[in-house]
N, C-alpha and C positions, 0 to 999 in steps of 0.2 A: 932463464932468457927470456925477455922483454917482449910481451907481445908486439905484433906488427899493425899498423893501420895502412891505408888508402890516405894520403893526405894531398887536396885537392886543394891550389889556389885557386881560388875564382876571378883575382885578379888577373891573372895570366889566362883563365879559360877564355878562349875565342869560339865556341861553339862551335867548333867545327865538327866534332863527334867521330874524329878520325876512334877515339879512344873506344866506342861502340863494337863500329867495323869489325876492328882488332879482335876485341874478346872473342865476337860471334864467329869469327875465322878459327880461332883458339880451338876453340871448343866444339863448335859445327862442324867448319870448314866452309860456311856462307857467310857471305856479306848480310847481314841481316840482324837492324838496331833493336829488334824487337826477340832476337837470341842473345842477347848483350846481357850478360850480368853485374852490368852498371850502363848507368842512364843516363843522359846531362839534358837537364831540365832547365828553361830557358825561364828565371824569374820576369816580374813584371818591370823590374827598374831594368829590362837588357841585359842583365849579366845572366851568365849562361854557368852552372854548376854541375857537373858531375856527382850524384849519389846513388854509392856503393854501402855494401856492408861495413855497418862499424865493430861488430865481432864481438858485441855486448857482454860485460862480465856476466848479468844477470841477462841474459837473452829470452823476450818475448819470444821469438819463434821457435824456440826449442820447446817452453814450457808448452805454446799451443799446440804442437806438432802433437795429434793423438794417435798415430803409428810408430814415434819413436825414430823419427826417420832423419829429425838432427840432432846433428850431438858436436864436441868438441875434438879435435884432432891434438894430437902430442903438442901442438907448437898456439893450442888455446883458440885455433882460428873456428868460426861454426861452419860444418860442410854438414849437409846434404847430401842422404844417398837418395839414389835415382830410384834404384830399386825398392827402396820399401817407401817411396812415395807416394800418394796415392790420387795426390791433385789435386785435393780440399781446397788449398788455399786460407785455411789457418794462420799459413806463418807469415802471407803476404799482409792480412788482417790486424796480426799482432805487430808486426814490426812497426816500430814510432819514426821510424827514419823512410819507410819507402824504399827499401833497399832490397829486399824479399821480391823474385819476381817470379812469376810462372812460364816456361815455354809452351810458346801458343801451339807447339804442331805435338809436342810429348805428353803435356801436361804434367811435368812435376817441377817442382820449385827448385830455382837455383839462386846464387847468390854470389860476389864476390869472393874468391877464393885468395887471394894476393899472388897470382901467378906475374903478374909484371910486366905484361906483354904490351900492357897502354903503357905501360910509366915510360916503356923504354920509344915504345913509336909516336908519343904527343909532341906534335912540334912547336907548342908553345913551352912547355917543360911545367905544365901545369899542375903533374901528378909526379908522386913519391913513396917509396915506402918509407915508412918511418916508426919508431915508435914515442909513446906516451911522453916523455921528456923530451927528444928532438923536438916535437909538435910543440910542446908548450914553450922552447928557444922560440922558434918562428912568430908563436905568437906575443910573446912578450915583447918581443922586438917591433913587429906590427903594431900594436898598443902604444909603446912610447914614440915610435914614427908620427903616427898617428896625433897624438897627445900632445906633441913639440907642435905639430904644424898646427894645432888647435891654438897652441897658447904663443906663438911668435907670427901667426896669421901668414 
């Protein structure tokens, strides 16, 4: 079975942050951006992009965790055990994508576990759960489209 990822189309994201609210409500029953397992980042160019766990093959967060609170599920997803986490933040520092977050109230690490609730409720359709082959196909089409526009004016 291929590992799935949260694919984010930055050209479709409107920055509404609905994904963050849905996420915080799904896991904590509150609407609080800081309790979301993904975050929307606004770039200098005025583009908004949700940031979520990449479930890296060689996940630095797993290696950085001193208590072994971070492991893989049977599906290959990076998972944090709230019970084992001591809140040191080593995983947050180790993540090269800035996709590991600390719960502000309970001080434990959390990341996107691909529950899919944000995908269901994204009004712009900017989020999808896909495998690497599907993502490669989308990026190939985008690259060809960009190249064609550049060549044809």
